[in-house]
Each structure stands twice: as C-alpha cells, then as structure tokens.
Residue frames as qw, qx, qy, qz and C-alpha x, y, z in Angstrom:
[[0.205, 0.106, 0.905, -0.357, 18.99, -3.36, -0.54],
 [0.467, 0.010, -0.343, -0.815, 15.85, -4.49, -2.25],
 [0.538, -0.231, -0.807, -0.076, 14.64, -7.28, -0.13],
 [0.494, -0.685, 0.010, -0.535, 12.42, -6.65, 2.85],
 [0.224, 0.362, -0.804, 0.416, 14.47, -7.57, 5.92],
 [0.529, -0.374, -0.762, -0.002, 12.95, -10.01, 8.39],
 [0.280, -0.217, -0.493, 0.795, 13.53, -7.45, 11.17],
 [0.207, 0.247, 0.089, -0.942, 10.89, -5.17, 9.62],
 [0.195, -0.156, -0.837, -0.487, 8.55, -7.58, 7.86],
 [0.096, -0.504, -0.786, 0.344, 5.99, -7.26, 10.69],
 [0.098, 0.419, 0.082, -0.899, 5.35, -3.65, 9.60],
 [0.368, 0.160, -0.562, -0.723, 3.76, -5.15, 6.42],
 [0.403, -0.143, -0.891, -0.152, 2.11, -8.20, 7.94],
 [0.159, -0.522, -0.710, 0.445, 0.25, -6.58, 10.85],
 [0.141, 0.829, 0.482, 0.247, -2.24, -3.75, 10.55],
 [0.358, -0.549, -0.012, 0.755, 0.09, -0.71, 10.48],
 [0.430, 0.871, 0.218, -0.094, -0.87, 2.24, 8.23],
 [0.604, -0.085, 0.301, 0.733, 1.64, 3.43, 5.70],
 [0.196, 0.803, 0.010, -0.562, 2.09, 6.59, 3.64],
 [0.670, 0.290, 0.534, 0.427, 2.18, 5.97, -0.10],
 [0.047, 0.737, -0.122, -0.663, 3.68, 8.77, -2.17],
 [0.632, 0.448, 0.536, 0.334, 2.95, 8.95, -5.90],
 [0.231, -0.244, 0.222, 0.916, 3.74, 11.57, -8.49],
 [0.410, 0.713, 0.384, -0.420, 1.09, 13.92, -9.93],
 [0.671, 0.623, 0.296, 0.273, 1.11, 14.81, -13.67],
 [0.149, 0.951, -0.148, 0.225, 2.99, 18.02, -12.90],
 [0.598, 0.363, -0.560, 0.443, 5.68, 16.12, -10.98],
 [0.327, -0.527, 0.410, -0.669, 4.50, 17.14, -7.49],
 [0.213, 0.006, -0.957, 0.197, 4.32, 14.42, -4.86],
 [0.627, -0.339, -0.120, -0.691, 0.99, 13.28, -3.55],
 [0.122, 0.194, -0.909, 0.349, 0.82, 11.26, -0.34],
 [0.720, -0.302, -0.276, -0.561, -2.02, 9.02, 0.92],
 [0.429, -0.333, 0.741, -0.395, -2.53, 7.04, 4.14],
 [0.708, 0.191, -0.543, -0.409, -2.92, 3.44, 3.09],
 [0.882, -0.275, 0.343, -0.168, -3.50, -0.11, 4.45],
 [0.221, 0.651, -0.709, -0.156, -0.46, -2.20, 3.72],
 [0.962, -0.041, 0.217, -0.159, 0.02, -5.92, 2.96],
 [0.081, -0.595, 0.764, 0.237, 2.75, -8.30, 1.82],
 [0.886, 0.250, -0.092, -0.379, 2.31, -11.06, -0.78],
 [0.926, -0.201, 0.244, 0.206, 5.56, -12.93, -0.01],
 [0.673, 0.231, 0.219, 0.667, 7.56, -10.95, -2.53],
 [0.151, 0.416, 0.125, 0.888, 6.22, -7.42, -2.67],
 [0.085, 0.318, 0.483, -0.811, 4.66, -4.79, -0.39],
 [0.010, 0.458, 0.729, 0.509, 1.06, -4.29, -1.58],
 [0.234, 0.269, 0.362, -0.861, -1.68, -1.77, -1.18],
 [0.212, 0.472, 0.817, 0.255, -5.16, -1.81, -2.74],
 [0.123, 0.459, 0.100, -0.874, -6.85, 1.15, -4.45],
 [0.587, 0.629, 0.509, -0.042, -8.97, 1.99, -7.45],
 [0.505, 0.201, 0.362, 0.757, -7.80, 3.37, -10.78],
 [0.005, 0.803, 0.406, 0.436, -10.28, 6.20, -10.34],
 [0.503, -0.818, -0.118, 0.254, -8.65, 7.57, -7.22],
 [0.127, 0.945, -0.297, -0.048, -5.87, 10.14, -7.41],
 [0.442, -0.551, 0.697, 0.118, -3.16, 7.63, -6.33],
 [0.738, 0.240, 0.624, 0.090, -4.50, 5.10, -8.87],
 [0.505, 0.857, 0.101, 0.027, -4.40, 7.71, -11.66],
 [0.096, -0.878, 0.465, 0.068, -0.89, 8.75, -10.64],
 [0.561, -0.338, 0.745, 0.128, 0.44, 5.18, -10.59],
 [0.739, 0.494, 0.456, 0.047, -1.19, 4.40, -13.96],
 [0.386, 0.915, -0.099, 0.068, 0.78, 7.33, -15.48],
 [0.232, 0.689, -0.607, 0.321, 4.02, 6.94, -13.47],
 [0.873, -0.241, -0.421, -0.055, 4.79, 3.68, -11.61],
 [0.428, 0.277, -0.536, 0.673, 7.47, 5.23, -9.33],
 [0.572, -0.705, -0.221, -0.354, 6.33, 5.21, -5.69],
 [0.221, 0.345, -0.693, 0.594, 7.51, 5.37, -2.21],
 [0.691, -0.540, -0.400, -0.266, 5.88, 3.64, 0.83],
 [0.103, 0.437, -0.592, 0.669, 6.78, 4.70, 4.34],
 [0.720, -0.480, -0.456, -0.207, 5.67, 2.69, 7.33],
 [0.008, 0.520, -0.554, 0.650, 6.45, 3.85, 10.86],
 [0.463, -0.254, -0.829, 0.184, 5.96, 1.46, 13.78],
 [0.338, -0.712, -0.162, -0.594, 3.27, 3.05, 15.94],
 [0.807, -0.558, -0.175, 0.082, 4.67, 1.36, 19.06],
 [0.616, -0.452, 0.192, 0.616, 8.19, 2.72, 18.38],
 [0.436, 0.878, 0.151, -0.128, 8.18, 5.75, 16.10],
 [0.120, -0.756, 0.557, 0.321, 11.94, 5.52, 15.65],
 [0.462, -0.059, 0.862, 0.202, 11.45, 2.22, 13.83],
 [0.560, 0.629, 0.061, -0.535, 10.44, 2.45, 10.14],
 [0.574, 0.057, 0.673, 0.462, 10.80, 1.02, 6.66],
 [0.364, 0.678, -0.096, -0.631, 10.78, 2.96, 3.42],
 [0.637, 0.152, 0.689, 0.311, 10.28, 1.05, 0.17],
 [0.293, 0.678, -0.196, -0.645, 10.96, 2.95, -3.07],
 [0.386, -0.038, 0.853, 0.348, 10.31, 1.19, -6.37],
 [0.346, 0.063, -0.476, -0.806, 7.94, 0.66, -9.33],
 [0.556, 0.116, 0.601, -0.562, 4.41, -0.45, -8.87],
 [0.121, -0.047, -0.876, -0.463, 2.68, -3.16, -10.83],
 [0.520, 0.041, 0.243, -0.818, -1.09, -2.82, -11.03],
 [0.114, -0.024, -0.983, -0.140, -2.94, -6.10, -10.87],
 [0.570, -0.156, -0.063, -0.804, -6.78, -6.33, -11.26],
 [0.713, -0.073, -0.687, -0.123, -7.00, -10.19, -10.79],
 [0.613, -0.324, -0.644, 0.323, -8.11, -10.86, -7.23],
 [0.112, 0.347, -0.200, 0.909, -8.23, -7.20, -6.24],
 [0.557, -0.489, -0.118, -0.661, -11.65, -7.31, -4.62],
 [0.879, -0.330, -0.340, 0.057, -10.99, -10.45, -2.49],
 [0.565, 0.124, -0.331, 0.746, -7.62, -8.83, -1.49],
 [0.150, -0.484, 0.054, -0.860, -9.42, -5.62, -0.52],
 [0.735, -0.490, -0.201, -0.423, -11.80, -7.57, 1.68],
 [0.839, -0.130, -0.375, 0.373, -8.92, -9.53, 3.30],
 [0.345, 0.235, -0.249, 0.874, -7.09, -6.29, 4.12],
 [0.411, -0.530, -0.095, -0.735, -10.37, -4.75, 5.37],
 [0.849, -0.420, -0.307, -0.092, -10.68, -7.60, 7.87],
 [0.697, 0.007, -0.322, 0.641, -7.07, -7.04, 9.01],
 [0.203, 0.198, -0.157, 0.946, -7.55, -3.31, 9.61],
 [0.456, -0.247, 0.057, -0.853, -11.20, -3.13, 10.75],
 [0.409, -0.008, 0.814, -0.412, -13.83, -5.15, 12.41],
 [0.657, 0.435, 0.005, -0.616, -15.83, -5.36, 9.15],
 [0.790, 0.049, 0.603, 0.101, -16.20, -8.53, 7.01],
 [0.572, 0.425, 0.463, 0.527, -15.81, -6.62, 3.71],
 [0.239, -0.138, 0.054, 0.960, -15.04, -3.17, 2.28],
 [0.265, -0.201, -0.380, -0.863, -18.08, -2.28, 0.18],
 [0.584, -0.503, -0.531, -0.351, -21.23, -1.97, 2.27],
 [0.702, -0.553, -0.329, 0.306, -19.28, -1.52, 5.51],
 [0.474, -0.391, 0.049, 0.788, -16.34, 0.90, 5.00],
 [0.070, 0.216, -0.380, -0.897, -17.47, 2.41, 1.68],
 [0.659, 0.298, 0.228, -0.652, -20.98, 2.59, 0.17],
 [0.641, 0.099, 0.749, 0.135, -21.87, -0.57, -1.76],
 [0.546, 0.780, 0.288, -0.102, -23.22, 1.51, -4.61],
 [0.043, 0.887, -0.377, -0.264, -19.71, 2.87, -5.25],
 [0.652, -0.231, 0.688, 0.219, -18.31, -0.58, -6.10],
 [0.660, 0.558, 0.473, 0.173, -19.66, -0.36, -9.68],
 [0.212, 0.977, -0.026, 0.016, -17.89, 2.94, -10.13],
 [0.264, -0.782, 0.559, 0.077, -14.39, 1.69, -9.20],
 [0.861, 0.335, -0.380, 0.043, -11.84, -0.55, -10.79],
 [0.669, -0.689, 0.280, -0.012, -9.95, -2.17, -7.94],
 [0.683, 0.555, -0.428, 0.208, -6.27, -2.95, -8.26],
 [0.809, -0.501, 0.049, 0.305, -3.60, -4.58, -6.10],
 [0.289, 0.903, -0.285, 0.137, -0.50, -2.40, -6.25],
 [0.931, -0.199, -0.006, 0.306, 2.54, -4.56, -6.00],
 [0.008, -0.956, 0.291, 0.039, 5.64, -2.45, -5.17],
 [0.913, 0.185, -0.097, 0.350, 8.73, -3.96, -6.75],
 [0.438, -0.852, 0.087, 0.271, 11.39, -2.56, -4.49],
 [0.626, 0.639, -0.185, 0.407, 14.47, -0.82, -6.04],
 [0.266, 0.386, -0.546, 0.695, 15.60, 0.43, -2.65],
 [0.640, -0.622, -0.436, -0.116, 14.61, -0.33, 0.93],
 [0.170, 0.482, -0.460, 0.726, 15.69, 1.77, 3.84],
 [0.657, -0.578, -0.484, 0.015, 15.17, 0.86, 7.51],
 [0.323, -0.907, 0.178, -0.206, 16.08, 2.81, 10.63],
 [0.435, 0.546, -0.651, 0.298, 19.70, 2.34, 11.74],
 [0.391, -0.439, 0.590, -0.553, 18.83, 1.55, 15.33],
 [0.792, -0.014, 0.486, -0.369, 16.71, -1.57, 14.68],
 [0.684, 0.552, -0.400, -0.261, 18.47, -2.87, 11.63]]
C-alpha cells in the first residue's frame, strides 16, 4: 500500500503532530516531533537544511513518519518512503502550517526568532510513500 487511505487522511489534514524518523550518518535513527501536512499527493513536513533532520534527509532520503490520533491512540498511520526536499514555496508553506498548529500568523517573529530566518534554508519535505501502514481496527 502506498496511497494514503481516505480513512486516515484526516491525520495529515488536521493539526496532529507526527514523529519523523531520519537516519544519522552512523545509521542510528533520529526522531523529531513535527507538524504534518498533505499536498494532495504526499505527506509533507517543513524544516531547515541546517537542522539535524534536514542534514539527515539531505544525506539519506529514507524516512518514516508516524502519526497517532490524539483522540484515539489506537488509530495511527505510518508512512515509510523517500523524501524530496523542495525549497520553492517553503516559507509560505511554513507560515500556512504555523497557522494550522498555532494561533500565530507566521513562524518567524512569533514561534521562532525573526533573526534566525536568515540563518536557515527552509524546505518542504515531500514524503513519497513506499509503504503505508494503518491500524487494523480502523482500516
């Protein structure tokens, strides 16, 4: 299965945190709590190339994204695949996701210091699913 089932699409389209796992240079997994989104084809997250997960994905595109429904912790989706890093539109995407997950109008200056914006290269991480697993109960 590599298409997000309609039964679990809401986990990507409403503000539910996910856990993104990337691989460090030594092969060890590294997991980060992330804001999730969906572009109509792929699950997406937004990060910077300077952060550990950005560095890891630049080196090795294999990732796993796990999202657990906070209202029913037995309901989940796991997406394993390869990430495509896209810089075009990354800052507007970040601000859009910021509005979904917080009460703030934009990321820099509200969630993160505005002076840090010049030090970061924002990217949209499009996860091209190779395997999608959902819980058996709600499938």
